[in-house]
mmCIF file of the N, C-alpha and C atoms, coordinates in Angstrom:
data_MODEL
# 
_entry.id   MODEL 
# 
loop_
_atom_site.group_PDB 
_atom_site.id 
_atom_site.type_symbol 
_atom_site.label_atom_id 
_atom_site.label_alt_id 
_atom_site.label_comp_id 
_atom_site.label_asym_id 
_atom_site.label_entity_id 
_atom_site.label_seq_id 
_atom_site.pdbx_PDB_ins_code 
_atom_site.Cartn_x 
_atom_site.Cartn_y 
_atom_site.Cartn_z 
_atom_site.occupancy 
_atom_site.B_iso_or_equiv 
_atom_site.pdbx_formal_charge 
_atom_site.auth_seq_id 
_atom_site.auth_comp_id 
_atom_site.auth_asym_id 
_atom_site.auth_atom_id 
_atom_site.pdbx_PDB_model_num 
ATOM 1   N N  . MET A 1 1  ? -35.408 -1.700 -25.125 1.00 0.00 ? 1  MET A N  1 
ATOM 2   C CA . MET A 1 1  ? -35.856 -1.782 -23.755 1.00 0.00 ? 1  MET A CA 1 
ATOM 3   C C  . MET A 1 1  ? -37.378 -1.671 -23.749 1.00 0.00 ? 1  MET A C  1 
ATOM 4   N N  . SER A 1 2  ? -38.033 -2.531 -22.999 1.00 0.00 ? 2  SER A N  1 
ATOM 5   C CA . SER A 1 2  ? -39.491 -2.501 -22.951 1.00 0.00 ? 2  SER A CA 1 
ATOM 6   C C  . SER A 1 2  ? -39.954 -1.401 -22.000 1.00 0.00 ? 2  SER A C  1 
ATOM 7   N N  . GLU A 1 3  ? -41.244 -1.083 -22.090 1.00 0.00 ? 3  GLU A N  1 
ATOM 8   C CA . GLU A 1 3  ? -41.798 -0.030 -21.240 1.00 0.00 ? 3  GLU A CA 1 
ATOM 9   C C  . GLU A 1 3  ? -41.815 -0.432 -19.773 1.00 0.00 ? 3  GLU A C  1 
ATOM 10  N N  . THR A 1 4  ? -41.799 -1.741 -19.491 1.00 0.00 ? 4  THR A N  1 
ATOM 11  C CA . THR A 1 4  ? -41.854 -2.190 -18.102 1.00 0.00 ? 4  THR A CA 1 
ATOM 12  C C  . THR A 1 4  ? -40.496 -2.174 -17.425 1.00 0.00 ? 4  THR A C  1 
ATOM 13  N N  . GLU A 1 5  ? -39.431 -2.085 -18.213 1.00 0.00 ? 5  GLU A N  1 
ATOM 14  C CA . GLU A 1 5  ? -38.089 -2.036 -17.628 1.00 0.00 ? 5  GLU A CA 1 
ATOM 15  C C  . GLU A 1 5  ? -37.798 -0.622 -17.127 1.00 0.00 ? 5  GLU A C  1 
ATOM 16  N N  . THR A 1 6  ? -37.142 -0.549 -15.984 1.00 0.00 ? 6  THR A N  1 
ATOM 17  C CA . THR A 1 6  ? -36.738 0.756  -15.470 1.00 0.00 ? 6  THR A CA 1 
ATOM 18  C C  . THR A 1 6  ? -35.228 0.841  -15.488 1.00 0.00 ? 6  THR A C  1 
ATOM 19  N N  . VAL A 1 7  ? -34.735 2.023  -15.744 1.00 0.00 ? 7  VAL A N  1 
ATOM 20  C CA . VAL A 1 7  ? -33.303 2.260  -15.762 1.00 0.00 ? 7  VAL A CA 1 
ATOM 21  C C  . VAL A 1 7  ? -32.922 2.910  -14.444 1.00 0.00 ? 7  VAL A C  1 
ATOM 22  N N  . ASN A 1 8  ? -31.952 2.328  -13.753 1.00 0.00 ? 8  ASN A N  1 
ATOM 23  C CA . ASN A 1 8  ? -31.489 2.932  -12.503 1.00 0.00 ? 8  ASN A CA 1 
ATOM 24  C C  . ASN A 1 8  ? -30.732 4.204  -12.833 1.00 0.00 ? 8  ASN A C  1 
ATOM 25  N N  . PRO A 1 9  ? -31.202 5.321  -12.313 1.00 0.00 ? 9  PRO A N  1 
ATOM 26  C CA . PRO A 1 9  ? -30.454 6.558  -12.551 1.00 0.00 ? 9  PRO A CA 1 
ATOM 27  C C  . PRO A 1 9  ? -29.121 6.503  -11.799 1.00 0.00 ? 9  PRO A C  1 
ATOM 28  N N  . LEU A 1 10 ? -28.146 7.157  -12.350 1.00 0.00 ? 10 LEU A N  1 
ATOM 29  C CA . LEU A 1 10 ? -26.829 7.204  -11.718 1.00 0.00 ? 10 LEU A CA 1 
ATOM 30  C C  . LEU A 1 10 ? -26.928 8.055  -10.449 1.00 0.00 ? 10 LEU A C  1 
ATOM 31  N N  . PRO A 1 11 ? -26.646 7.475  -9.277  1.00 0.00 ? 11 PRO A N  1 
ATOM 32  C CA . PRO A 1 11 ? -26.722 8.254  -8.033  1.00 0.00 ? 11 PRO A CA 1 
ATOM 33  C C  . PRO A 1 11 ? -25.742 9.431  -8.081  1.00 0.00 ? 11 PRO A C  1 
ATOM 34  N N  . SER A 1 12 ? -26.164 10.558 -7.559  1.00 0.00 ? 12 SER A N  1 
ATOM 35  C CA . SER A 1 12 ? -25.337 11.764 -7.634  1.00 0.00 ? 12 SER A CA 1 
ATOM 36  C C  . SER A 1 12 ? -24.017 11.600 -6.892  1.00 0.00 ? 12 SER A C  1 
ATOM 37  N N  . VAL A 1 13 ? -24.018 10.871 -5.778  1.00 0.00 ? 13 VAL A N  1 
ATOM 38  C CA . VAL A 1 13 ? -22.765 10.679 -5.038  1.00 0.00 ? 13 VAL A CA 1 
ATOM 39  C C  . VAL A 1 13 ? -21.777 9.842  -5.862  1.00 0.00 ? 13 VAL A C  1 
ATOM 40  N N  . PHE A 1 14 ? -22.275 8.849  -6.575  1.00 0.00 ? 14 PHE A N  1 
ATOM 41  C CA . PHE A 1 14 ? -21.393 8.038  -7.428  1.00 0.00 ? 14 PHE A CA 1 
ATOM 42  C C  . PHE A 1 14 ? -20.949 8.850  -8.641  1.00 0.00 ? 14 PHE A C  1 
ATOM 43  N N  . SER A 1 15 ? -21.861 9.594  -9.229  1.00 0.00 ? 15 SER A N  1 
ATOM 44  C CA . SER A 1 15 ? -21.523 10.431 -10.379 1.00 0.00 ? 15 SER A CA 1 
ATOM 45  C C  . SER A 1 15 ? -20.424 11.435 -10.026 1.00 0.00 ? 15 SER A C  1 
ATOM 46  N N  . GLY A 1 16 ? -20.530 12.043 -8.843  1.00 0.00 ? 16 GLY A N  1 
ATOM 47  C CA . GLY A 1 16 ? -19.501 12.982 -8.391  1.00 0.00 ? 16 GLY A CA 1 
ATOM 48  C C  . GLY A 1 16 ? -18.158 12.299 -8.195  1.00 0.00 ? 16 GLY A C  1 
ATOM 49  N N  . ALA A 1 17 ? -18.184 11.086 -7.650  1.00 0.00 ? 17 ALA A N  1 
ATOM 50  C CA . ALA A 1 17 ? -16.939 10.334 -7.453  1.00 0.00 ? 17 ALA A CA 1 
ATOM 51  C C  . ALA A 1 17 ? -16.306 9.986  -8.793  1.00 0.00 ? 17 ALA A C  1 
ATOM 52  N N  . VAL A 1 18 ? -17.123 9.578  -9.751  1.00 0.00 ? 18 VAL A N  1 
ATOM 53  C CA . VAL A 1 18 ? -16.614 9.240  -11.090 1.00 0.00 ? 18 VAL A CA 1 
ATOM 54  C C  . VAL A 1 18 ? -15.965 10.465 -11.728 1.00 0.00 ? 18 VAL A C  1 
ATOM 55  N N  . GLU A 1 19 ? -16.625 11.604 -11.636 1.00 0.00 ? 19 GLU A N  1 
ATOM 56  C CA . GLU A 1 19 ? -16.061 12.840 -12.198 1.00 0.00 ? 19 GLU A CA 1 
ATOM 57  C C  . GLU A 1 19 ? -14.726 13.182 -11.546 1.00 0.00 ? 19 GLU A C  1 
ATOM 58  N N  . ALA A 1 20 ? -14.646 13.039 -10.230 1.00 0.00 ? 20 ALA A N  1 
ATOM 59  C CA . ALA A 1 20 ? -13.406 13.349 -9.515  1.00 0.00 ? 20 ALA A CA 1 
ATOM 60  C C  . ALA A 1 20 ? -12.280 12.402 -9.918  1.00 0.00 ? 20 ALA A C  1 
ATOM 61  N N  . VAL A 1 21 ? -12.586 11.130 -10.037 1.00 0.00 ? 21 VAL A N  1 
ATOM 62  C CA . VAL A 1 21 ? -11.557 10.153 -10.423 1.00 0.00 ? 21 VAL A CA 1 
ATOM 63  C C  . VAL A 1 21 ? -11.076 10.425 -11.843 1.00 0.00 ? 21 VAL A C  1 
ATOM 64  N N  . ARG A 1 22 ? -11.999 10.667 -12.752 1.00 0.00 ? 22 ARG A N  1 
ATOM 65  C CA . ARG A 1 22 ? -11.614 10.924 -14.154 1.00 0.00 ? 22 ARG A CA 1 
ATOM 66  C C  . ARG A 1 22 ? -10.845 12.231 -14.308 1.00 0.00 ? 22 ARG A C  1 
ATOM 67  N N  . ALA A 1 23 ? -11.045 13.183 -13.412 1.00 0.00 ? 23 ALA A N  1 
ATOM 68  C CA . ALA A 1 23 ? -10.365 14.477 -13.495 1.00 0.00 ? 23 ALA A CA 1 
ATOM 69  C C  . ALA A 1 23 ? -9.017  14.486 -12.771 1.00 0.00 ? 23 ALA A C  1 
ATOM 70  N N  . ALA A 1 24 ? -8.665  13.395 -12.139 1.00 0.00 ? 24 ALA A N  1 
ATOM 71  C CA . ALA A 1 24 ? -7.415  13.346 -11.368 1.00 0.00 ? 24 ALA A CA 1 
ATOM 72  C C  . ALA A 1 24 ? -6.213  13.609 -12.264 1.00 0.00 ? 24 ALA A C  1 
ATOM 73  N N  . VAL A 1 25 ? -5.268  14.363 -11.757 1.00 0.00 ? 25 VAL A N  1 
ATOM 74  C CA . VAL A 1 25 ? -4.017  14.624 -12.467 1.00 0.00 ? 25 VAL A CA 1 
ATOM 75  C C  . VAL A 1 25 ? -3.043  13.509 -12.077 1.00 0.00 ? 25 VAL A C  1 
ATOM 76  N N  . LEU A 1 26 ? -2.569  12.791 -13.076 1.00 0.00 ? 26 LEU A N  1 
ATOM 77  C CA . LEU A 1 26 ? -1.722  11.626 -12.846 1.00 0.00 ? 26 LEU A CA 1 
ATOM 78  C C  . LEU A 1 26 ? -0.271  11.922 -13.189 1.00 0.00 ? 26 LEU A C  1 
ATOM 79  N N  . ARG A 1 27 ? 0.604   11.176 -12.578 1.00 0.00 ? 27 ARG A N  1 
ATOM 80  C CA . ARG A 1 27 ? 2.030   11.303 -12.901 1.00 0.00 ? 27 ARG A CA 1 
ATOM 81  C C  . ARG A 1 27 ? 2.246   10.887 -14.349 1.00 0.00 ? 27 ARG A C  1 
ATOM 82  N N  . GLU A 1 28 ? 3.173   11.556 -15.028 1.00 0.00 ? 28 GLU A N  1 
ATOM 83  C CA . GLU A 1 28 ? 3.349   11.325 -16.460 1.00 0.00 ? 28 GLU A CA 1 
ATOM 84  C C  . GLU A 1 28 ? 3.918   9.956  -16.797 1.00 0.00 ? 28 GLU A C  1 
ATOM 85  N N  . GLU A 1 29 ? 4.517   9.260  -15.840 1.00 0.00 ? 29 GLU A N  1 
ATOM 86  C CA . GLU A 1 29 ? 5.051   7.934  -16.128 1.00 0.00 ? 29 GLU A CA 1 
ATOM 87  C C  . GLU A 1 29 ? 4.005   6.822  -15.997 1.00 0.00 ? 29 GLU A C  1 
ATOM 88  N N  . LEU A 1 30 ? 2.743   7.218  -15.745 1.00 0.00 ? 30 LEU A N  1 
ATOM 89  C CA . LEU A 1 30 ? 1.667   6.232  -15.656 1.00 0.00 ? 30 LEU A CA 1 
ATOM 90  C C  . LEU A 1 30 ? 0.872   6.178  -16.945 1.00 0.00 ? 30 LEU A C  1 
ATOM 91  N N  . GLN A 1 31 ? 0.530   4.991  -17.344 1.00 0.00 ? 31 GLN A N  1 
ATOM 92  C CA . GLN A 1 31 ? -0.381  4.784  -18.466 1.00 0.00 ? 31 GLN A CA 1 
ATOM 93  C C  . GLN A 1 31 ? -1.647  4.183  -17.863 1.00 0.00 ? 31 GLN A C  1 
ATOM 94  N N  . VAL A 1 32 ? -2.742  4.944  -17.896 1.00 0.00 ? 32 VAL A N  1 
ATOM 95  C CA . VAL A 1 32 ? -3.995  4.529  -17.265 1.00 0.00 ? 32 VAL A CA 1 
ATOM 96  C C  . VAL A 1 32 ? -5.061  4.368  -18.336 1.00 0.00 ? 32 VAL A C  1 
ATOM 97  N N  . THR A 1 33 ? -5.784  3.248  -18.256 1.00 0.00 ? 33 THR A N  1 
ATOM 98  C CA . THR A 1 33 ? -6.822  2.938  -19.221 1.00 0.00 ? 33 THR A CA 1 
ATOM 99  C C  . THR A 1 33 ? -8.091  2.544  -18.486 1.00 0.00 ? 33 THR A C  1 
ATOM 100 N N  . GLU A 1 34 ? -9.210  3.102  -18.896 1.00 0.00 ? 34 GLU A N  1 
ATOM 101 C CA . GLU A 1 34 ? -10.482 2.676  -18.306 1.00 0.00 ? 34 GLU A CA 1 
ATOM 102 C C  . GLU A 1 34 ? -10.824 1.301  -18.873 1.00 0.00 ? 34 GLU A C  1 
ATOM 103 N N  . ILE A 1 35 ? -11.204 0.383  -18.001 1.00 0.00 ? 35 ILE A N  1 
ATOM 104 C CA . ILE A 1 35 ? -11.521 -0.988 -18.397 1.00 0.00 ? 35 ILE A CA 1 
ATOM 105 C C  . ILE A 1 35 ? -12.919 -1.347 -17.916 1.00 0.00 ? 35 ILE A C  1 
ATOM 106 N N  . ALA A 1 36 ? -13.419 -2.474 -18.383 1.00 0.00 ? 36 ALA A N  1 
ATOM 107 C CA . ALA A 1 36 ? -14.727 -2.947 -17.945 1.00 0.00 ? 36 ALA A CA 1 
ATOM 108 C C  . ALA A 1 36 ? -14.671 -3.284 -16.458 1.00 0.00 ? 36 ALA A C  1 
ATOM 109 N N  . ALA A 1 37 ? -15.624 -2.761 -15.721 1.00 0.00 ? 37 ALA A N  1 
ATOM 110 C CA . ALA A 1 37 ? -15.687 -3.027 -14.279 1.00 0.00 ? 37 ALA A CA 1 
ATOM 111 C C  . ALA A 1 37 ? -16.422 -4.341 -14.034 1.00 0.00 ? 37 ALA A C  1 
ATOM 112 N N  . PRO A 1 38 ? -16.125 -4.989 -12.917 1.00 0.00 ? 38 PRO A N  1 
ATOM 113 C CA . PRO A 1 38 ? -16.867 -6.207 -12.580 1.00 0.00 ? 38 PRO A CA 1 
ATOM 114 C C  . PRO A 1 38 ? -18.359 -5.894 -12.503 1.00 0.00 ? 38 PRO A C  1 
ATOM 115 N N  . SER A 1 39 ? -19.176 -6.711 -13.116 1.00 0.00 ? 39 SER A N  1 
ATOM 116 C CA . SER A 1 39 ? -20.604 -6.405 -13.178 1.00 0.00 ? 39 SER A CA 1 
ATOM 117 C C  . SER A 1 39 ? -21.403 -7.009 -12.036 1.00 0.00 ? 39 SER A C  1 
ATOM 118 N N  . ASN A 1 40 ? -20.831 -7.916 -11.288 1.00 0.00 ? 40 ASN A N  1 
ATOM 119 C CA . ASN A 1 40 ? -21.613 -8.616 -10.274 1.00 0.00 ? 40 ASN A CA 1 
ATOM 120 C C  . ASN A 1 40 ? -21.275 -8.206 -8.834  1.00 0.00 ? 40 ASN A C  1 
ATOM 121 N N  . LEU A 1 41 ? -20.463 -7.183 -8.645  1.00 0.00 ? 41 LEU A N  1 
ATOM 122 C CA . LEU A 1 41 ? -20.074 -6.778 -7.288  1.00 0.00 ? 41 LEU A CA 1 
ATOM 123 C C  . LEU A 1 41 ? -20.945 -5.664 -6.710  1.00 0.00 ? 41 LEU A C  1 
ATOM 124 N N  . ALA A 1 42 ? -21.385 -4.757 -7.563  1.00 0.00 ? 42 ALA A N  1 
ATOM 125 C CA . ALA A 1 42 ? -22.193 -3.629 -7.120  1.00 0.00 ? 42 ALA A CA 1 
ATOM 126 C C  . ALA A 1 42 ? -22.987 -3.107 -8.313  1.00 0.00 ? 42 ALA A C  1 
ATOM 127 N N  . PRO A 1 43 ? -24.107 -2.444 -8.054  1.00 0.00 ? 43 PRO A N  1 
ATOM 128 C CA . PRO A 1 43 ? -24.910 -1.924 -9.164  1.00 0.00 ? 43 PRO A CA 1 
ATOM 129 C C  . PRO A 1 43 ? -24.202 -0.859 -9.990  1.00 0.00 ? 43 PRO A C  1 
ATOM 130 N N  . PHE A 1 44 ? -23.284 -0.123 -9.368  1.00 0.00 ? 44 PHE A N  1 
ATOM 131 C CA . PHE A 1 44 ? -22.559 0.939  -10.067 1.00 0.00 ? 44 PHE A CA 1 
ATOM 132 C C  . PHE A 1 44 ? -21.078 0.738  -9.829  1.00 0.00 ? 44 PHE A C  1 
ATOM 133 N N  . SER A 1 45 ? -20.297 0.797  -10.907 1.00 0.00 ? 45 SER A N  1 
ATOM 134 C CA . SER A 1 45 ? -18.855 0.573  -10.769 1.00 0.00 ? 45 SER A CA 1 
ATOM 135 C C  . SER A 1 45 ? -18.091 1.243  -11.896 1.00 0.00 ? 45 SER A C  1 
ATOM 136 N N  . LEU A 1 46 ? -16.819 1.447  -11.640 1.00 0.00 ? 46 LEU A N  1 
ATOM 137 C CA . LEU A 1 46 ? -15.889 2.058  -12.594 1.00 0.00 ? 46 LEU A CA 1 
ATOM 138 C C  . LEU A 1 46 ? -14.533 1.425  -12.337 1.00 0.00 ? 46 LEU A C  1 
ATOM 139 N N  . ALA A 1 47 ? -13.784 1.121  -13.389 1.00 0.00 ? 47 ALA A N  1 
ATOM 140 C CA . ALA A 1 47 ? -12.494 0.461  -13.182 1.00 0.00 ? 47 ALA A CA 1 
ATOM 141 C C  . ALA A 1 47 ? -11.438 1.008  -14.139 1.00 0.00 ? 47 ALA A C  1 
ATOM 142 N N  . PHE A 1 48 ? -10.196 1.002  -13.648 1.00 0.00 ? 48 PHE A N  1 
ATOM 143 C CA . PHE A 1 48 ? -9.042  1.433  -14.428 1.00 0.00 ? 48 PHE A CA 1 
ATOM 144 C C  . PHE A 1 48 ? -7.911  0.430  -14.246 1.00 0.00 ? 48 PHE A C  1 
ATOM 145 N N  . ALA A 1 49 ? -7.097  0.276  -15.282 1.00 0.00 ? 49 ALA A N  1 
ATOM 146 C CA . ALA A 1 49 ? -5.847  -0.475 -15.192 1.00 0.00 ? 49 ALA A CA 1 
ATOM 147 C C  . ALA A 1 49 ? -4.727  0.543  -15.375 1.00 0.00 ? 49 ALA A C  1 
ATOM 148 N N  . ALA A 1 50 ? -3.639  0.339  -14.648 1.00 0.00 ? 50 ALA A N  1 
ATOM 149 C CA . ALA A 1 50 ? -2.523  1.282  -14.734 1.00 0.00 ? 50 ALA A CA 1 
ATOM 150 C C  . ALA A 1 50 ? -1.204  0.529  -14.799 1.00 0.00 ? 50 ALA A C  1 
ATOM 151 N N  . ASP A 1 51 ? -0.277  1.060  -15.574 1.00 0.00 ? 51 ASP A N  1 
ATOM 152 C CA . ASP A 1 51 ? 1.072   0.522  -15.687 1.00 0.00 ? 51 ASP A CA 1 
ATOM 153 C C  . ASP A 1 51 ? 2.059   1.675  -15.611 1.00 0.00 ? 51 ASP A C  1 
ATOM 154 N N  . VAL A 1 52 ? 3.203   1.410  -15.022 1.00 0.00 ? 52 VAL A N  1 
ATOM 155 C CA . VAL A 1 52 ? 4.294   2.365  -15.084 1.00 0.00 ? 52 VAL A CA 1 
ATOM 156 C C  . VAL A 1 52 ? 4.930   2.190  -16.451 1.00 0.00 ? 52 VAL A C  1 
ATOM 157 N N  . ILE A 1 53 ? 5.091   3.271  -17.167 1.00 0.00 ? 53 ILE A N  1 
ATOM 158 C CA . ILE A 1 53 ? 5.645   3.199  -18.519 1.00 0.00 ? 53 ILE A CA 1 
ATOM 159 C C  . ILE A 1 53 ? 7.109   2.776  -18.439 1.00 0.00 ? 53 ILE A C  1 
ATOM 160 N N  . PRO A 1 54 ? 7.464   1.688  -19.139 1.00 0.00 ? 54 PRO A N  1 
ATOM 161 C CA . PRO A 1 54 ? 8.860   1.223  -19.085 1.00 0.00 ? 54 PRO A CA 1 
ATOM 162 C C  . PRO A 1 54 ? 9.791   2.185  -19.821 1.00 0.00 ? 54 PRO A C  1 
ATOM 163 N N  . ALA A 1 55 ? 11.054  2.095  -19.476 1.00 0.00 ? 55 ALA A N  1 
ATOM 164 C CA . ALA A 1 55 ? 12.065  2.956  -20.099 1.00 0.00 ? 55 ALA A CA 1 
ATOM 165 C C  . ALA A 1 55 ? 12.200  2.652  -21.585 1.00 0.00 ? 55 ALA A C  1 
ATOM 166 N N  . GLN A 1 56 ? 12.034  1.393  -21.965 1.00 0.00 ? 56 GLN A N  1 
ATOM 167 C CA . GLN A 1 56 ? 12.123  0.999  -23.367 1.00 0.00 ? 56 GLN A CA 1 
ATOM 168 C C  . GLN A 1 56 ? 10.705  0.732  -23.880 1.00 0.00 ? 56 GLN A C  1 
ATOM 169 N N  . HIS A 1 57 ? 10.443  1.172  -25.083 1.00 0.00 ? 57 HIS A N  1 
ATOM 170 C CA . HIS A 1 57 ? 9.107   1.006  -25.651 1.00 0.00 ? 57 HIS A CA 1 
ATOM 171 C C  . HIS A 1 57 ? 8.863   -0.443 -26.042 1.00 0.00 ? 57 HIS A C  1 
ATOM 172 N N  . SER A 1 58 ? 7.588   -0.803 -26.154 1.00 0.00 ? 58 SER A N  1 
ATOM 173 C CA . SER A 1 58 ? 7.131   -2.125 -26.589 1.00 0.00 ? 58 SER A CA 1 
ATOM 174 C C  . SER A 1 58 ? 7.480   -3.240 -25.620 1.00 0.00 ? 58 SER A C  1 
ATOM 175 N N  . GLU A 1 59 ? 7.590   -2.930 -24.341 1.00 0.00 ? 59 GLU A N  1 
ATOM 176 C CA . GLU A 1 59 ? 7.830   -3.953 -23.332 1.00 0.00 ? 59 GLU A CA 1 
ATOM 177 C C  . GLU A 1 59 ? 6.811   -3.792 -22.225 1.00 0.00 ? 59 GLU A C  1 
ATOM 178 N N  . ASP A 1 60 ? 6.447   -4.904 -21.592 1.00 0.00 ? 60 ASP A N  1 
ATOM 179 C CA . ASP A 1 60 ? 5.594   -4.826 -20.417 1.00 0.00 ? 60 ASP A CA 1 
ATOM 180 C C  . ASP A 1 60 ? 6.381   -4.193 -19.279 1.00 0.00 ? 60 ASP A C  1 
ATOM 181 N N  . SER A 1 61 ? 5.665   -3.552 -18.393 1.00 0.00 ? 61 SER A N  1 
ATOM 182 C CA . SER A 1 61 ? 6.314   -2.904 -17.258 1.00 0.00 ? 61 SER A CA 1 
ATOM 183 C C  . SER A 1 61 ? 6.643   -3.918 -16.178 1.00 0.00 ? 61 SER A C  1 
ATOM 184 N N  . ASP A 1 62 ? 7.933   -4.009 -15.807 1.00 0.00 ? 62 ASP A N  1 
ATOM 185 C CA . ASP A 1 62 ? 8.271   -4.845 -14.658 1.00 0.00 ? 62 ASP A CA 1 
ATOM 186 C C  . ASP A 1 62 ? 8.334   -3.981 -13.402 1.00 0.00 ? 62 ASP A C  1 
ATOM 187 N N  . VAL A 1 63 ? 8.082   -2.693 -13.551 1.00 0.00 ? 63 VAL A N  1 
ATOM 188 C CA . VAL A 1 63 ? 8.146   -1.790 -12.412 1.00 0.00 ? 63 VAL A CA 1 
ATOM 189 C C  . VAL A 1 63 ? 6.865   -1.910 -11.580 1.00 0.00 ? 63 VAL A C  1 
ATOM 190 N N  . ALA A 1 64 ? 5.714   -1.742 -12.208 1.00 0.00 ? 64 ALA A N  1 
ATOM 191 C CA . ALA A 1 64 ? 4.450   -1.826 -11.475 1.00 0.00 ? 64 ALA A CA 1 
ATOM 192 C C  . ALA A 1 64 ? 3.271   -1.890 -12.431 1.00 0.00 ? 64 ALA A C  1 
ATOM 193 N N  . THR A 1 65 ? 2.239   -2.545 -11.972 1.00 0.00 ? 65 THR A N  1 
ATOM 194 C CA . THR A 1 65 ? 0.959   -2.586 -12.666 1.00 0.00 ? 65 THR A CA 1 
ATOM 195 C C  . THR A 1 65 ? -0.120  -2.684 -11.603 1.00 0.00 ? 65 THR A C  1 
ATOM 196 N N  . GLY A 1 66 ? -1.303  -2.192 -11.897 1.00 0.00 ? 66 GLY A N  1 
ATOM 197 C CA . GLY A 1 66 ? -2.350  -2.258 -10.891 1.00 0.00 ? 66 GLY A CA 1 
ATOM 198 C C  . GLY A 1 66 ? -3.711  -1.964 -11.474 1.00 0.00 ? 66 GLY A C  1 
ATOM 199 N N  . ARG A 1 67 ? -4.715  -2.134 -10.636 1.00 0.00 ? 67 ARG A N  1 
ATOM 200 C CA . ARG A 1 67 ? -6.091  -1.839 -11.019 1.00 0.00 ? 67 ARG A CA 1 
ATOM 201 C C  . ARG A 1 67 ? -6.751  -1.034 -9.920  1.00 0.00 ? 67 ARG A C  1 
ATOM 202 N N  . PHE A 1 68 ? -7.658  -0.184 -10.323 1.00 0.00 ? 68 PHE A N  1 
ATOM 203 C CA . PHE A 1 68 ? -8.442  0.632  -9.392  1.00 0.00 ? 68 PHE A CA 1 
ATOM 204 C C  . PHE A 1 68 ? -9.907  0.380  -9.738  1.00 0.00 ? 68 PHE A C  1 
ATOM 205 N N  . VAL A 1 69 ? -10.694 -0.042 -8.756  1.00 0.00 ? 69 VAL A N  1 
ATOM 206 C CA . VAL A 1 69 ? -12.114 -0.296 -8.989  1.00 0.00 ? 69 VAL A CA 1 
ATOM 207 C C  . VAL A 1 69 ? -12.914 0.506  -7.966  1.00 0.00 ? 69 VAL A C  1 
ATOM 208 N N  . LEU A 1 70 ? -13.840 1.295  -8.466  1.00 0.00 ? 70 LEU A N  1 
ATOM 209 C CA . LEU A 1 70 ? -14.747 2.097  -7.634  1.00 0.00 ? 70 LEU A CA 1 
ATOM 210 C C  . LEU A 1 70 ? -16.113 1.410  -7.670  1.00 0.00 ? 70 LEU A C  1 
ATOM 211 N N  . LEU A 1 71 ? -16.617 1.027  -6.500  1.00 0.00 ? 71 LEU A N  1 
ATOM 212 C CA . LEU A 1 71 ? -17.905 0.340  -6.396  1.00 0.00 ? 71 LEU A CA 1 
ATOM 213 C C  . LEU A 1 71 ? -18.868 1.183  -5.570  1.00 0.00 ? 71 LEU A C  1 
ATOM 214 N N  . TYR A 1 72 ? -20.151 1.153  -5.958  1.00 0.00 ? 72 TYR A N  1 
ATOM 215 C CA . TYR A 1 72 ? -21.167 1.871  -5.191  1.00 0.00 ? 72 TYR A CA 1 
ATOM 216 C C  . TYR A 1 72 ? -22.436 1.040  -5.150  1.00 0.00 ? 72 TYR A C  1 
ATOM 217 N N  . ASP A 1 73 ? -22.932 0.812  -3.950  1.00 0.00 ? 73 ASP A N  1 
ATOM 218 C CA . ASP A 1 73 ? -24.171 0.061  -3.776  1.00 0.00 ? 73 ASP A CA 1 
ATOM 219 C C  . ASP A 1 73 ? -25.066 0.818  -2.815  1.00 0.00 ? 73 ASP A C  1 
# 
């Protein structure tokens, strides 16, 4: 990074939201993974993908799947 580039500090309100989301207690039948957030929607973002764990291993969940995206501008 050059000396002329500035790094946007993480806003405290977004940082607090990220901490709260990451600390959430989830139901044990959920498999949640942090994924790359969309980069062009907001300057600050966080994203997760979630699946309901199937009864049989090594199969995709037909019960439910979803994504959670936190955006801050």
